[in-house]
C-alpha positions as CSV (number, residue, x, y, z in Angstrom):
1,M,-27.8,2.4,2.7
2,S,-24.8,4.0,1.2
3,R,-21.8,2.2,-0.4
4,T,-18.6,3.0,0.8
5,P,-15.6,2.5,-1.1
6,K,-13.1,-0.3,-0.1
7,G,-9.6,-1.0,-1.5
8,K,-7.0,-3.3,-1.4
9,I,-3.4,-3.3,-2.5
10,V,-0.7,-6.1,-2.7
11,I,2.9,-4.9,-2.0
12,D,5.8,-6.9,-4.0
13,K,8.1,-6.9,-1.0
14,E,10.8,-8.5,-3.0
15,Q,10.7,-5.3,-5.5
16,C,9.9,-2.5,-2.6
17,K,13.3,-0.9,-2.1
18,G,11.7,0.7,1.2
19,C,11.8,4.2,-0.1
20,G,8.4,5.4,1.5
21,Y,6.9,7.4,-0.9
22,C,4.0,5.0,-0.5
23,I,3.5,6.0,3.1
24,E,4.0,9.6,2.4
25,A,1.5,9.3,0.1
26,C,-1.3,7.2,1.4
27,P,-3.8,9.8,3.5
28,K,-5.5,7.3,5.2
29,G,-2.1,5.6,6.8
30,S,-2.8,2.2,5.6
31,I,1.0,1.3,5.4
32,V,3.7,1.0,7.6
33,V,7.6,0.1,7.1
34,D,7.7,-3.8,7.4
35,T,10.1,-4.7,10.7
36,K,11.5,-7.4,8.5
37,F,14.1,-7.3,5.6
38,N,13.3,-8.6,2.2
39,G,15.7,-10.6,0.3
40,V,17.7,-7.7,-1.0
41,G,18.1,-5.9,2.7
42,F,15.7,-3.3,2.6
43,F,12.4,-3.3,4.8
44,P,10.1,-2.8,2.5
45,A,6.5,-1.3,2.8
46,D,3.6,-3.5,4.7
47,F,-0.3,-2.5,4.5
48,T,-1.2,-3.1,7.8
49,H,-3.8,-1.2,8.0
50,P,-6.6,-2.7,5.0
51,E,-10.0,-1.2,6.5
52,R,-8.5,2.3,6.4
53,C,-8.0,1.9,2.6
54,T,-10.4,3.7,0.0
55,G,-8.3,2.3,-3.2
56,C,-7.2,5.5,-4.2
57,A,-4.2,4.3,-5.9
58,M,-2.0,7.3,-4.6
59,C,0.5,4.6,-3.1
60,A,1.1,2.8,-6.2
61,S,1.4,6.3,-8.7
62,M,4.1,7.0,-6.1
63,C,5.6,4.1,-6.3
64,P,8.8,4.6,-8.2
65,E,9.1,0.2,-8.3
66,M,5.7,-0.5,-9.4
67,A,5.6,-2.6,-6.6
68,I,2.3,-1.8,-5.7
69,E,-1.0,-3.2,-7.2
70,V,-4.5,-1.4,-6.3
71,W,-8.3,-3.0,-6.5
72,K,-10.9,-0.7,-5.4
73,E,-14.6,-2.4,-4.6
74,E,-17.6,-1.1,-3.3
75,K,-18.5,-2.4,0.0
76,K,-22.4,-3.2,0.9
């Protein structure tokens, strides 16, 4: 039985300025623009499709605010 890599990200929505770099960088389309403003008036990124995430960390590497943390785990 093969294992499929699975990822999880956490976005600090108050730190996010809504630049969209993470959305463009995500090869699986796991991140979208949130429909609610954060505390400083930006539409932050939102991790809406966790089932697609592989933990590649492309989103975190593109984030100029370092507002994304990534974990990768093996799914059985």
